[in-house]
Biopython code that builds the backbone (N, CA, C, O; Angstrom):
import numpy as np
from Bio.PDB.StructureBuilder import StructureBuilder

atoms = [
    (1, "MET", "N", (92.407, 84.699, 91.476)),
    (1, "MET", "CA", (92.249, 85.837, 92.343)),
    (1, "MET", "C", (92.456, 87.093, 91.514)),
    (1, "MET", "O", (93.530, 87.297, 90.948)),
    (2, "ALA", "N", (91.475, 87.899, 91.444)),
    (2, "ALA", "CA", (91.565, 89.122, 90.665)),
    (2, "ALA", "C", (92.187, 90.232, 91.498)),
    (2, "ALA", "O", (92.193, 90.189, 92.729)),
    (3, "THR", "N", (92.704, 91.217, 90.796)),
    (3, "THR", "CA", (93.212, 92.392, 91.462)),
    (3, "THR", "C", (92.060, 93.080, 92.172)),
    (3, "THR", "O", (90.978, 93.245, 91.608)),
    (4, "LYS", "N", (92.299, 93.477, 93.407)),
    (4, "LYS", "CA", (91.266, 94.153, 94.176)),
    (4, "LYS", "C", (91.502, 95.652, 94.104)),
    (4, "LYS", "O", (92.630, 96.128, 94.230)),
    (5, "VAL", "N", (90.426, 96.379, 93.902)),
    (5, "VAL", "CA", (90.484, 97.828, 93.826)),
    (5, "VAL", "C", (89.543, 98.402, 94.872)),
    (5, "VAL", "O", (88.439, 97.897, 95.078)),
    (6, "LYS", "N", (89.994, 99.459, 95.526)),
    (6, "LYS", "CA", (89.119, 100.131, 96.485)),
    (6, "LYS", "C", (89.539, 101.583, 96.588)),
    (6, "LYS", "O", (90.626, 101.967, 96.157)),
    (7, "ILE", "N", (88.662, 102.377, 97.162)),
    (7, "ILE", "CA", (88.959, 103.779, 97.412)),
    (7, "ILE", "C", (89.152, 103.943, 98.913)),
    (7, "ILE", "O", (88.286, 103.574, 99.706)),
    (8, "GLU", "N", (90.283, 104.495, 99.289)),
    (8, "GLU", "CA", (90.574, 104.706, 100.701)),
    (8, "GLU", "C", (90.281, 106.152, 101.069)),
    (8, "GLU", "O", (90.709, 107.080, 100.383)),
    (9, "VAL", "N", (89.550, 106.330, 102.156)),
    (9, "VAL", "CA", (89.248, 107.652, 102.705)),
    (9, "VAL", "C", (89.334, 107.573, 104.227)),
    (9, "VAL", "O", (89.350, 106.488, 104.809)),
    (10, "SER", "N", (89.388, 108.725, 104.847)),
    (10, "SER", "CA", (89.429, 108.768, 106.312)),
    (10, "SER", "C", (88.072, 108.376, 106.897)),
    (10, "SER", "O", (87.055, 108.355, 106.204)),
    (11, "LYS", "N", (88.089, 108.070, 108.177)),
    (11, "LYS", "CA", (86.849, 107.725, 108.875)),
    (11, "LYS", "C", (85.878, 108.911, 108.839)),
    (11, "LYS", "O", (84.667, 108.730, 108.720)),
    (12, "GLU", "N", (86.420, 110.102, 108.942)),
    (12, "GLU", "CA", (85.575, 111.303, 108.911)),
    (12, "GLU", "C", (84.859, 111.437, 107.566)),
    (12, "GLU", "O", (83.681, 111.790, 107.518)),
    (13, "VAL", "N", (85.569, 111.155, 106.484)),
    (13, "VAL", "CA", (84.953, 111.241, 105.157)),
    (13, "VAL", "C", (83.894, 110.157, 105.004)),
    (13, "VAL", "O", (82.834, 110.413, 104.434)),
    (14, "ARG", "N", (84.158, 108.960, 105.497)),
    (14, "ARG", "CA", (83.156, 107.878, 105.445)),
    (14, "ARG", "C", (81.874, 108.305, 106.168)),
    (14, "ARG", "O", (80.767, 108.091, 105.673)),
    (15, "THR", "N", (82.043, 108.907, 107.338)),
    (15, "THR", "CA", (80.887, 109.374, 108.114)),
    (15, "THR", "C", (80.130, 110.463, 107.356)),
    (15, "THR", "O", (78.900, 110.457, 107.310)),
    (16, "LYS", "N", (80.868, 111.389, 106.768)),
    (16, "LYS", "CA", (80.254, 112.469, 105.985)),
    (16, "LYS", "C", (79.455, 111.909, 104.804)),
    (16, "LYS", "O", (78.347, 112.368, 104.527)),
    (17, "ILE", "N", (80.015, 110.932, 104.120)),
    (17, "ILE", "CA", (79.333, 110.299, 102.974)),
    (17, "ILE", "C", (78.047, 109.616, 103.446)),
    (17, "ILE", "O", (76.991, 109.786, 102.837)),
    (18, "ALA", "N", (78.140, 108.847, 104.525)),
    (18, "ALA", "CA", (76.963, 108.132, 105.044)),
    (18, "ALA", "C", (75.845, 109.109, 105.393)),
    (18, "ALA", "O", (74.677, 108.849, 105.102)),
    (19, "LYS", "N", (76.198, 110.227, 106.015)),
    (19, "LYS", "CA", (75.187, 111.229, 106.386)),
    (19, "LYS", "C", (74.612, 111.908, 105.148)),
    (19, "LYS", "O", (73.401, 112.113, 105.060)),
    (20, "THR", "N", (75.465, 112.257, 104.198)),
    (20, "THR", "CA", (75.017, 112.949, 102.979)),
    (20, "THR", "C", (73.999, 112.123, 102.211)),
    (20, "THR", "O", (72.992, 112.654, 101.742)),
    (21, "PHE", "N", (74.256, 110.829, 102.080)),
    (21, "PHE", "CA", (73.375, 109.963, 101.298)),
    (21, "PHE", "C", (72.374, 109.195, 102.161)),
    (21, "PHE", "O", (71.571, 108.417, 101.646)),
    (22, "ASP", "N", (72.428, 109.417, 103.474)),
    (22, "ASP", "CA", (71.535, 108.745, 104.415)),
    (22, "ASP", "C", (71.588, 107.227, 104.228)),
    (22, "ASP", "O", (70.569, 106.560, 104.049)),
    (23, "VAL", "N", (72.828, 106.708, 104.277)),
    (23, "VAL", "CA", (73.053, 105.265, 104.124)),
    (23, "VAL", "C", (73.899, 104.755, 105.286)),
    (23, "VAL", "O", (74.492, 105.538, 106.028)),
    (24, "SER", "N", (73.946, 103.456, 105.430)),
    (24, "SER", "CA", (74.736, 102.837, 106.499)),
    (24, "SER", "C", (76.222, 102.839, 106.134)),
    (24, "SER", "O", (76.602, 103.038, 104.980)),
    (25, "ASP", "N", (77.048, 102.611, 107.160)),
    (25, "ASP", "CA", (78.491, 102.475, 106.935)),
    (25, "ASP", "C", (78.776, 101.292, 106.022)),
    (25, "ASP", "O", (79.738, 101.300, 105.253)),
    (26, "VAL", "N", (77.930, 100.278, 106.117)),
    (26, "VAL", "CA", (78.100, 99.084, 105.276)),
    (26, "VAL", "C", (77.931, 99.444, 103.803)),
    (26, "VAL", "O", (78.701, 98.982, 102.961)),
    (27, "MET", "N", (76.943, 100.254, 103.489)),
    (27, "MET", "CA", (76.731, 100.666, 102.101)),
    (27, "MET", "C", (77.920, 101.474, 101.588)),
    (27, "MET", "O", (78.341, 101.307, 100.443)),
    (28, "VAL", "N", (78.452, 102.337, 102.423)),
    (28, "VAL", "CA", (79.636, 103.111, 102.032)),
    (28, "VAL", "C", (80.790, 102.153, 101.737)),
    (28, "VAL", "O", (81.517, 102.325, 100.759)),
    (29, "SER", "N", (80.948, 101.158, 102.582)),
    (29, "SER", "CA", (82.002, 100.158, 102.375)),
    (29, "SER", "C", (81.795, 99.398, 101.069)),
    (29, "SER", "O", (82.745, 99.201, 100.310)),
    (30, "TYR", "N", (80.563, 98.969, 100.801)),
    (30, "TYR", "CA", (80.264, 98.280, 99.540)),
    (30, "TYR", "C", (80.669, 99.137, 98.343)),
    (30, "TYR", "O", (81.284, 98.645, 97.397)),
    (31, "ALA", "N", (80.324, 100.408, 98.393)),
    (31, "ALA", "CA", (80.636, 101.304, 97.271)),
    (31, "ALA", "C", (82.142, 101.485, 97.110)),
    (31, "ALA", "O", (82.668, 101.419, 95.998)),
    (32, "LEU", "N", (82.830, 101.713, 98.223)),
    (32, "LEU", "CA", (84.262, 102.005, 98.147)),
    (32, "LEU", "C", (85.113, 100.780, 97.813)),
    (32, "LEU", "O", (86.260, 100.914, 97.386)),
    (33, "THR", "N", (84.552, 99.593, 98.007)),
    (33, "THR", "CA", (85.287, 98.365, 97.672)),
    (33, "THR", "C", (84.772, 97.718, 96.391)),
    (33, "THR", "O", (85.172, 96.604, 96.054)),
    (34, "TYR", "N", (83.887, 98.410, 95.674)),
    (34, "TYR", "CA", (83.332, 97.910, 94.412)),
    (34, "TYR", "C", (82.704, 96.534, 94.590)),
    (34, "TYR", "O", (82.867, 95.653, 93.746)),
    (35, "ASN", "N", (81.981, 96.358, 95.702)),
    (35, "ASN", "CA", (81.323, 95.085, 95.999)),
    (35, "ASN", "C", (80.465, 94.647, 94.810)),
    (35, "ASN", "O", (79.701, 95.444, 94.265)),
    (36, "LYS", "N", (80.592, 93.386, 94.414)),
    (36, "LYS", "CA", (79.898, 92.888, 93.211)),
    (36, "LYS", "C", (78.383, 92.968, 93.306)),
    (36, "LYS", "O", (77.719, 93.264, 92.312)),
    (37, "SER", "N", (77.826, 92.711, 94.477)),
    (37, "SER", "CA", (76.361, 92.683, 94.573)),
    (37, "SER", "C", (75.749, 94.067, 94.798)),
    (37, "SER", "O", (74.639, 94.330, 94.337)),
    (38, "ARG", "N", (76.452, 94.944, 95.495)),
    (38, "ARG", "CA", (75.837, 96.234, 95.829)),
    (38, "ARG", "C", (76.705, 97.434, 95.476)),
    (38, "ARG", "O", (76.312, 98.574, 95.721)),
    (39, "GLY", "N", (77.860, 97.196, 94.914)),
    (39, "GLY", "CA", (78.788, 98.289, 94.656)),
    (39, "GLY", "C", (78.750, 98.855, 93.254)),
    (39, "GLY", "O", (79.611, 99.661, 92.902)),
    (40, "ASN", "N", (77.776, 98.460, 92.435)),
    (40, "ASN", "CA", (77.709, 98.958, 91.065)),
    (40, "ASN", "C", (76.459, 99.792, 90.776)),
    (40, "ASN", "O", (76.187, 100.120, 89.621)),
    (41, "SER", "N", (75.716, 100.128, 91.797)),
    (41, "SER", "CA", (74.490, 100.918, 91.611)),
    (41, "SER", "C", (74.844, 102.381, 91.345)),
    (41, "SER", "O", (75.988, 102.799, 91.523)),
    (42, "ASP", "N", (73.855, 103.140, 90.920)),
    (42, "ASP", "CA", (74.049, 104.578, 90.727)),
    (42, "ASP", "C", (74.440, 105.245, 92.044)),
    (42, "ASP", "O", (75.273, 106.152, 92.065)),
    (43, "LEU", "N", (73.835, 104.792, 93.140)),
    (43, "LEU", "CA", (74.171, 105.332, 94.453)),
    (43, "LEU", "C", (75.645, 105.065, 94.770)),
    (43, "LEU", "O", (76.350, 105.955, 95.244)),
    (44, "ALA", "N", (76.103, 103.859, 94.511)),
    (44, "ALA", "CA", (77.499, 103.507, 94.783)),
    (44, "ALA", "C", (78.448, 104.391, 93.965)),
    (44, "ALA", "O", (79.494, 104.810, 94.461)),
    (45, "LYS", "N", (78.085, 104.666, 92.729)),
    (45, "LYS", "CA", (78.913, 105.542, 91.876)),
    (45, "LYS", "C", (78.968, 106.954, 92.448)),
    (45, "LYS", "O", (80.019, 107.594, 92.413)),
    (46, "LYS", "N", (77.852, 107.443, 92.972)),
    (46, "LYS", "CA", (77.810, 108.777, 93.588)),
    (46, "LYS", "C", (78.679, 108.806, 94.852)),
    (46, "LYS", "O", (79.382, 109.782, 95.113)),
    (47, "ILE", "N", (78.617, 107.729, 95.622)),
    (47, "ILE", "CA", (79.438, 107.633, 96.843)),
    (47, "ILE", "C", (80.916, 107.673, 96.480)),
    (47, "ILE", "O", (81.693, 108.389, 97.112)),
    (48, "ARG", "N", (81.309, 106.906, 95.465)),
    (48, "ARG", "CA", (82.715, 106.898, 95.041)),
    (48, "ARG", "C", (83.151, 108.278, 94.543)),
    (48, "ARG", "O", (84.263, 108.723, 94.828)),
    (49, "LYS", "N", (82.278, 108.945, 93.807)),
    (49, "LYS", "CA", (82.596, 110.285, 93.295)),
    (49, "LYS", "C", (82.826, 111.241, 94.463)),
    (49, "LYS", "O", (83.796, 111.999, 94.462)),
    (50, "MET", "N", (81.947, 111.210, 95.451)),
    (50, "MET", "CA", (82.106, 112.084, 96.611)),
    (50, "MET", "C", (83.389, 111.744, 97.370)),
    (50, "MET", "O", (84.094, 112.637, 97.840)),
    (51, "ALA", "N", (83.684, 110.465, 97.485)),
    (51, "ALA", "CA", (84.908, 110.046, 98.175)),
    (51, "ALA", "C", (86.138, 110.627, 97.480)),
    (51, "ALA", "O", (87.036, 111.149, 98.140)),
    (52, "MET", "N", (86.180, 110.538, 96.160)),
    (52, "MET", "CA", (87.327, 111.058, 95.410)),
    (52, "MET", "C", (87.417, 112.580, 95.535)),
    (52, "MET", "O", (88.513, 113.135, 95.596)),
    (53, "GLU", "N", (86.291, 113.236, 95.571)),
    (53, "GLU", "CA", (86.261, 114.698, 95.705)),
    (53, "GLU", "C", (86.672, 115.155, 97.108)),
    (53, "GLU", "O", (86.971, 116.331, 97.318)),
    (54, "ASN", "N", (86.684, 114.234, 98.053)),
    (54, "ASN", "CA", (87.044, 114.548, 99.437)),
    (54, "ASN", "C", (88.341, 113.869, 99.865)),
    (54, "ASN", "O", (88.489, 113.453, 101.014)),
    (55, "GLY", "N", (89.267, 113.764, 98.936)),
    (55, "GLY", "CA", (90.603, 113.247, 99.260)),
    (55, "GLY", "C", (90.779, 111.755, 99.141)),
    (55, "GLY", "O", (91.807, 111.224, 99.560)),
    (56, "GLY", "N", (89.802, 111.057, 98.578)),
    (56, "GLY", "CA", (89.922, 109.613, 98.416)),
    (56, "GLY", "C", (91.055, 109.237, 97.466)),
    (56, "GLY", "O", (91.389, 109.979, 96.542)),
    (57, "ARG", "N", (91.629, 108.078, 97.715)),
    (57, "ARG", "CA", (92.695, 107.560, 96.851)),
    (57, "ARG", "C", (92.288, 106.185, 96.354)),
    (57, "ARG", "O", (91.962, 105.298, 97.143)),
    (58, "ARG", "N", (92.310, 106.016, 95.047)),
    (58, "ARG", "CA", (91.988, 104.714, 94.452)),
    (58, "ARG", "C", (93.220, 103.831, 94.576)),
    (58, "ARG", "O", (94.304, 104.205, 94.128)),
    (59, "MET", "N", (93.060, 102.672, 95.176)),
    (59, "MET", "CA", (94.167, 101.757, 95.429)),
    (59, "MET", "C", (93.894, 100.423, 94.756)),
    (59, "MET", "O", (92.754, 99.963, 94.691)),
    (60, "ALA", "N", (94.958, 99.811, 94.258)),
    (60, "ALA", "CA", (94.847, 98.478, 93.657)),
    (60, "ALA", "C", (95.775, 97.540, 94.411)),
    (60, "ALA", "O", (96.898, 97.905, 94.759)),
    (61, "TYR", "N", (95.298, 96.341, 94.656)),
    (61, "TYR", "CA", (96.061, 95.343, 95.399)),
    (61, "TYR", "C", (96.211, 94.095, 94.546)),
    (61, "TYR", "O", (95.228, 93.556, 94.038)),
    (62, "TRP", "N", (97.448, 93.641, 94.394)),
    (62, "TRP", "CA", (97.728, 92.447, 93.608)),
    (62, "TRP", "C", (98.043, 91.286, 94.531)),
    (62, "TRP", "O", (98.408, 91.479, 95.691)),
    (63, "PRO", "N", (97.902, 90.092, 94.013)),
    (63, "PRO", "CA", (98.254, 88.926, 94.824)),
    (63, "PRO", "C", (99.720, 88.987, 95.255)),
    (63, "PRO", "O", (100.594, 89.353, 94.469)),
    (64, "GLU", "N", (99.971, 88.630, 96.484)),
    (64, "GLU", "CA", (101.328, 88.647, 97.006)),
    (64, "GLU", "C", (102.070, 87.396, 96.562)),
    (64, "GLU", "O", (101.517, 86.296, 96.536)),
    (65, "CYS", "N", (103.329, 87.592, 96.217)),
    (65, "CYS", "CA", (104.171, 86.454, 95.874)),
    (65, "CYS", "C", (105.615, 86.812, 96.174)),
    (65, "CYS", "O", (105.971, 87.987, 96.266)),
    (66, "GLU", "N", (106.435, 85.795, 96.322)),
    (66, "GLU", "CA", (107.868, 85.990, 96.497)),
    (66, "GLU", "C", (108.501, 85.933, 95.119)),
    (66, "GLU", "O", (108.213, 85.022, 94.342)),
    (67, "THR", "N", (109.358, 86.892, 94.807)),
    (67, "THR", "CA", (110.011, 86.922, 93.501)),
    (67, "THR", "C", (111.511, 86.709, 93.676)),
    (67, "THR", "O", (112.166, 87.404, 94.453)),
    (68, "ILE", "N", (112.037, 85.743, 92.943)),
    (68, "ILE", "CA", (113.456, 85.409, 93.000)),
    (68, "ILE", "C", (114.046, 85.587, 91.608)),
    (68, "ILE", "O", (113.529, 85.041, 90.633)),
    (69, "HIS", "N", (115.126, 86.349, 91.519)),
    (69, "HIS", "CA", (115.843, 86.492, 90.245)),
    (69, "HIS", "C", (117.066, 85.593, 90.327)),
    (69, "HIS", "O", (118.015, 85.879, 91.058)),
    (70, "ASN", "N", (117.032, 84.506, 89.572)),
    (70, "ASN", "CA", (118.115, 83.533, 89.576)),
    (70, "ASN", "C", (119.092, 83.897, 88.454)),
    (70, "ASN", "O", (118.838, 83.629, 87.279)),
    (71, "GLU", "N", (120.205, 84.507, 88.838)),
    (71, "GLU", "CA", (121.180, 84.955, 87.842)),
    (71, "GLU", "C", (121.933, 83.780, 87.216)),
    (71, "GLU", "O", (122.431, 83.900, 86.097)),
    (72, "ALA", "N", (122.024, 82.658, 87.911)),
    (72, "ALA", "CA", (122.754, 81.501, 87.391)),
    (72, "ALA", "C", (122.142, 80.964, 86.105)),
    (72, "ALA", "O", (122.862, 80.575, 85.185)),
    (73, "ASN", "N", (120.800, 80.942, 86.039)),
    (73, "ASN", "CA", (120.160, 80.445, 84.813)),
    (73, "ASN", "C", (119.218, 81.480, 84.189)),
    (73, "ASN", "O", (118.354, 81.135, 83.383)),
    (74, "ASP", "N", (119.391, 82.745, 84.567)),
    (74, "ASP", "CA", (118.628, 83.869, 84.004)),
    (74, "ASP", "C", (117.122, 83.638, 83.999)),
    (74, "ASP", "O", (116.464, 83.750, 82.964)),
    (75, "THR", "N", (116.594, 83.316, 85.165)),
    (75, "THR", "CA", (115.150, 83.154, 85.299)),
    (75, "THR", "C", (114.616, 84.060, 86.404)),
    (75, "THR", "O", (115.345, 84.458, 87.312)),
    (76, "MET", "N", (113.356, 84.367, 86.307)),
    (76, "MET", "CA", (112.632, 85.018, 87.381)),
    (76, "MET", "C", (111.588, 84.007, 87.839)),
    (76, "MET", "O", (110.833, 83.471, 87.028)),
    (77, "ILE", "N", (111.553, 83.758, 89.124)),
    (77, "ILE", "CA", (110.622, 82.777, 89.680)),
    (77, "ILE", "C", (109.736, 83.499, 90.687)),
    (77, "ILE", "O", (110.224, 84.199, 91.574)),
    (78, "GLN", "N", (108.419, 83.319, 90.537)),
    (78, "GLN", "CA", (107.483, 83.885, 91.500)),
    (78, "GLN", "C", (106.747, 82.732, 92.165)),
    (78, "GLN", "O", (106.155, 81.881, 91.502)),
    (79, "ILE", "N", (106.800, 82.725, 93.497)),
    (79, "ILE", "CA", (106.170, 81.672, 94.289)),
    (79, "ILE", "C", (104.984, 82.281, 95.023)),
    (79, "ILE", "O", (105.148, 83.209, 95.816)),
    (80, "PHE", "N", (103.791, 81.762, 94.760)),
    (80, "PHE", "CA", (102.560, 82.277, 95.342)),
    (80, "PHE", "C", (102.206, 81.498, 96.603)),
    (80, "PHE", "O", (102.608, 80.345, 96.764)),
    (81, "GLY", "N", (101.454, 82.131, 97.492)),
    (81, "GLY", "CA", (101.075, 81.525, 98.762)),
    (81, "GLY", "C", (100.311, 80.226, 98.625)),
    (81, "GLY", "O", (100.311, 79.413, 99.549)),
    (82, "ASN", "N", (99.658, 80.012, 97.491)),
    (82, "ASN", "CA", (98.883, 78.790, 97.274)),
    (82, "ASN", "C", (99.730, 77.642, 96.743)),
    (82, "ASN", "O", (99.215, 76.546, 96.523)),
    (83, "GLY", "N", (101.037, 77.882, 96.532)),
    (83, "GLY", "CA", (101.928, 76.830, 96.045)),
    (83, "GLY", "C", (102.213, 76.900, 94.551)),
    (83, "GLY", "O", (103.077, 76.174, 94.059)),
    (84, "ALA", "N", (101.518, 77.746, 93.827)),
    (84, "ALA", "CA", (101.783, 77.895, 92.388)),
    (84, "ALA", "C", (103.121, 78.596, 92.186)),
    (84, "ALA", "O", (103.515, 79.454, 92.977)),
    (85, "VAL", "N", (103.815, 78.213, 91.106)),
    (85, "VAL", "CA", (105.118, 78.795, 90.785)),
    (85, "VAL", "C", (105.104, 79.258, 89.330)),
    (85, "VAL", "O", (104.790, 78.487, 88.423)),
    (86, "LEU", "N", (105.447, 80.522, 89.125)),
    (86, "LEU", "CA", (105.559, 81.092, 87.785)),
    (86, "LEU", "C", (107.041, 81.271, 87.494)),
    (86, "LEU", "O", (107.749, 81.955, 88.234)),
    (87, "THR", "N", (107.511, 80.649, 86.403)),
    (87, "THR", "CA", (108.918, 80.728, 86.018)),
    (87, "THR", "C", (109.021, 81.385, 84.649)),
    (87, "THR", "O", (108.331, 80.999, 83.706)),
    (88, "ILE", "N", (109.901, 82.392, 84.553)),
    (88, "ILE", "CA", (110.082, 83.114, 83.299)),
    (88, "ILE", "C", (111.551, 83.100, 82.928)),
    (88, "ILE", "O", (112.407, 83.448, 83.741)),
    (89, "ASP", "N", (111.846, 82.697, 81.696)),
    (89, "ASP", "CA", (113.197, 82.746, 81.159)),
    (89, "ASP", "C", (113.451, 84.180, 80.704)),
    (89, "ASP", "O", (112.749, 84.681, 79.825)),
    (90, "LYS", "N", (114.449, 84.849, 81.291)),
    (90, "LYS", "CA", (114.700, 86.260, 80.991)),
    (90, "LYS", "C", (115.199, 86.493, 79.559)),
    (90, "LYS", "O", (115.035, 87.590, 79.023)),
    (91, "HIS", "N", (115.798, 85.487, 78.942)),
    (91, "HIS", "CA", (116.313, 85.656, 77.577)),
    (91, "HIS", "C", (115.238, 85.438, 76.525)),
    (91, "HIS", "O", (115.148, 86.203, 75.564)),
    (92, "THR", "N", (114.436, 84.422, 76.690)),
    (92, "THR", "CA", (113.453, 84.076, 75.655)),
    (92, "THR", "C", (112.071, 84.669, 75.924)),
    (92, "THR", "O", (111.273, 84.835, 75.002)),
    (93, "GLY", "N", (111.791, 84.988, 77.195)),
    (93, "GLY", "CA", (110.460, 85.453, 77.550)),
    (93, "GLY", "C", (109.471, 84.313, 77.702)),
    (93, "GLY", "O", (108.281, 84.553, 77.909)),
    (94, "ASP", "N", (109.939, 83.084, 77.603)),
    (94, "ASP", "CA", (109.065, 81.927, 77.777)),
    (94, "ASP", "C", (108.696, 81.797, 79.262)),
    (94, "ASP", "O", (109.530, 82.007, 80.142)),
    (95, "ALA", "N", (107.440, 81.448, 79.518)),
    (95, "ALA", "CA", (106.961, 81.375, 80.897)),
    (95, "ALA", "C", (106.054, 80.173, 81.084)),
    (95, "ALA", "O", (105.415, 79.691, 80.149)),
    (96, "ARG", "N", (106.021, 79.703, 82.334)),
    (96, "ARG", "CA", (105.112, 78.596, 82.650)),
    (96, "ARG", "C", (104.658, 78.727, 84.090)),
    (96, "ARG", "O", (105.360, 79.266, 84.946)),
    (97, "VAL", "N", (103.451, 78.212, 84.331)),
    (97, "VAL", "CA", (102.898, 78.149, 85.679)),
    (97, "VAL", "C", (102.827, 76.688, 86.064)),
    (97, "VAL", "O", (102.206, 75.883, 85.370)),
    (98, "ASP", "N", (103.466, 76.346, 87.177)),
    (98, "ASP", "CA", (103.426, 74.986, 87.711)),
    (98, "ASP", "C", (102.637, 75.006, 89.016)),
    (98, "ASP", "O", (102.746, 75.930, 89.822)),
    (99, "TYR", "N", (101.836, 73.952, 89.194)),
    (99, "TYR", "CA", (101.056, 73.817, 90.422)),
    (99, "TYR", "C", (100.999, 72.341, 90.779)),
    (99, "TYR", "O", (100.586, 71.508, 89.972)),
    (100, "LYS", "N", (101.416, 72.030, 91.992)),
    (100, "LYS", "CA", (101.440, 70.648, 92.487)),
    (100, "LYS", "C", (102.151, 69.712, 91.519)),
    (100, "LYS", "O", (101.674, 68.613, 91.235)),
    (101, "GLY", "N", (103.304, 70.165, 91.015)),
    (101, "GLY", "CA", (104.130, 69.321, 90.162)),
    (101, "GLY", "C", (103.697, 69.212, 88.709)),
    (101, "GLY", "O", (104.331, 68.496, 87.934)),
    (102, "LYS", "N", (102.628, 69.906, 88.321)),
    (102, "LYS", "CA", (102.147, 69.846, 86.941)),
    (102, "LYS", "C", (102.237, 71.228, 86.301)),
    (102, "LYS", "O", (101.974, 72.241, 86.950)),
    (103, "THR", "N", (102.611, 71.259, 85.029)),
    (103, "THR", "CA", (102.609, 72.512, 84.289)),
    (103, "THR", "C", (101.180, 72.791, 83.860)),
    (103, "THR", "O", (100.573, 72.016, 83.121)),
    (104, "MET", "N", (100.646, 73.925, 84.340)),
    (104, "MET", "CA", (99.243, 74.269, 84.108)),
    (104, "MET", "C", (99.066, 75.236, 82.929)),
    (104, "MET", "O", (98.020, 75.251, 82.280)),
    (105, "MET", "N", (100.091, 76.034, 82.666)),
    (105, "MET", "CA", (100.019, 77.008, 81.576)),
    (105, "MET", "C", (101.435, 77.267, 81.085)),
    (105, "MET", "O", (102.384, 77.325, 81.867)),
    (106, "LYS", "N", (101.554, 77.421, 79.773)),
    (106, "LYS", "CA", (102.851, 77.684, 79.168)),
    (106, "LYS", "C", (102.665, 78.685, 78.033)),
    (106, "LYS", "O", (101.739, 78.549, 77.233)),
    (107, "LYS", "N", (103.543, 79.697, 77.956)),
    (107, "LYS", "CA", (103.478, 80.674, 76.866)),
    (107, "LYS", "C", (104.894, 81.029, 76.441)),
    (107, "LYS", "O", (105.828, 81.022, 77.244)),
    (108, "GLU", "N", (105.026, 81.336, 75.167)),
    (108, "GLU", "CA", (106.332, 81.724, 74.637)),
    (108, "GLU", "C", (106.392, 83.226, 74.451)),
    (108, "GLU", "O", (105.402, 83.858, 74.082)),
    (109, "ASP", "N", (107.566, 83.795, 74.710)),
    (109, "ASP", "CA", (107.859, 85.200, 74.451)),
    (109, "ASP", "C", (106.724, 86.116, 74.926)),
    (109, "ASP", "O", (106.127, 86.840, 74.129)),
    (110, "ILE", "N", (106.436, 86.077, 76.226)),
    (110, "ILE", "CA", (105.290, 86.809, 76.759)),
    (110, "ILE", "C", (105.546, 88.317, 76.818)),
    (110, "ILE", "O", (106.683, 88.778, 76.918)),
    (111, "SER", "N", (104.446, 89.060, 76.752)),
    (111, "SER", "CA", (104.489, 90.510, 76.934)),
    (111, "SER", "C", (104.213, 90.815, 78.400)),
    (111, "SER", "O", (103.895, 89.914, 79.176)),
    (112, "VAL", "N", (104.334, 92.071, 78.775)),
    (112, "VAL", "CA", (104.030, 92.472, 80.148)),
    (112, "VAL", "C", (102.565, 92.170, 80.465)),
    (112, "VAL", "O", (102.246, 91.707, 81.560)),
    (113, "LYS", "N", (101.686, 92.429, 79.514)),
    (113, "LYS", "CA", (100.264, 92.156, 79.722)),
    (113, "LYS", "C", (100.033, 90.660, 79.950)),
    (113, "LYS", "O", (99.245, 90.275, 80.814)),
    (114, "GLU", "N", (100.717, 89.825, 79.178)),
    (114, "GLU", "CA", (100.572, 88.377, 79.356)),
    (114, "GLU", "C", (101.155, 87.920, 80.685)),
    (114, "GLU", "O", (100.651, 86.972, 81.287)),
    (115, "LEU", "N", (102.222, 88.590, 81.154)),
    (115, "LEU", "CA", (102.793, 88.268, 82.463)),
    (115, "LEU", "C", (101.749, 88.496, 83.543)),
    (115, "LEU", "O", (101.578, 87.669, 84.439)),
    (116, "TYR", "N", (101.050, 89.627, 83.454)),
    (116, "TYR", "CA", (100.008, 89.932, 84.425)),
    (116, "TYR", "C", (98.925, 88.849, 84.411)),
    (116, "TYR", "O", (98.471, 88.414, 85.469)),
    (117, "VAL", "N", (98.516, 88.419, 83.231)),
    (117, "VAL", "CA", (97.489, 87.378, 83.104)),
    (117, "VAL", "C", (97.976, 86.086, 83.752)),
    (117, "VAL", "O", (97.217, 85.409, 84.445)),
    (118, "MET", "N", (99.235, 85.751, 83.527)),
    (118, "MET", "CA", (99.780, 84.524, 84.121)),
    (118, "MET", "C", (99.878, 84.641, 85.638)),
    (118, "MET", "O", (99.660, 83.657, 86.346)),
    (119, "GLN", "N", (100.200, 85.820, 86.145)),
    (119, "GLN", "CA", (100.249, 86.024, 87.587)),
    (119, "GLN", "C", (98.858, 85.852, 88.199)),
    (119, "GLN", "O", (98.701, 85.206, 89.235)),
    (120, "GLU", "N", (97.867, 86.430, 87.556)),
    (120, "GLU", "CA", (96.485, 86.282, 88.022)),
    (120, "GLU", "C", (96.084, 84.804, 88.019)),
    (120, "GLU", "O", (95.460, 84.321, 88.964)),
    (121, "TYR", "N", (96.444, 84.102, 86.965)),
    (121, "TYR", "CA", (96.125, 82.684, 86.844)),
    (121, "TYR", "C", (96.781, 81.892, 87.968)),
    (121, "TYR", "O", (96.139, 81.060, 88.610)),
    (122, "ALA", "N", (98.062, 82.156, 88.200)),
    (122, "ALA", "CA", (98.801, 81.431, 89.243)),
    (122, "ALA", "C", (98.209, 81.694, 90.622)),
    (122, "ALA", "O", (98.132, 80.786, 91.450)),
    (123, "ALA", "N", (97.797, 82.916, 90.868)),
    (123, "ALA", "CA", (97.268, 83.284, 92.190)),
    (123, "ALA", "C", (95.884, 82.698, 92.433)),
    (123, "ALA", "O", (95.436, 82.640, 93.578)),
    (124, "ALA", "N", (95.202, 82.264, 91.383)),
    (124, "ALA", "CA", (93.813, 81.818, 91.507)),
    (124, "ALA", "C", (93.649, 80.372, 91.985)),
    (124, "ALA", "O", (92.528, 79.961, 92.283)),
    (125, "PHE", "N", (94.713, 79.602, 92.066)),
    (125, "PHE", "CA", (94.590, 78.202, 92.507)),
    (125, "PHE", "C", (94.213, 78.117, 93.954)),
    (125, "PHE", "O", (94.067, 77.019, 94.490)),
]
sb = StructureBuilder()
sb.init_structure("model")
sb.init_model(0)
sb.init_chain("A")
sb.init_seg("    ")
for serial, (resi, resn, name, xyz) in enumerate(atoms, 1):
    if name == "N":
        sb.init_residue(resn, " ", resi, " ")
    sb.init_atom(name, np.array(xyz, "f"), 0.0, 1.0, " ", f" {name:<3s}", serial, name[0])
structure = sb.get_structure()
């Protein structure tokens, strides 16, 4: 599951954009949500530009998970809705993703960027 990005604007701004470009509300939605099939056209880029110029806010959404900091053994555990579990040793930086009782990915001394990659991986099951 990839991070989702969209531009949030008021209903009034959406209506203004649709009228300005003579497009449907659906097209405005495709542009503002970066829809893969229709959200990358030149028109979609113009719609996003107008949205930002009219108070739009670019928002990013990450997969939801429960995070537990276990002080007894110095680990951080993230439990994803799909059952995947990401465990990180706070001292060594070693991390692993477990899914259905199997270790699916393991890395040593991870960076913040690698943590993000592992979170994306865990959320994708």
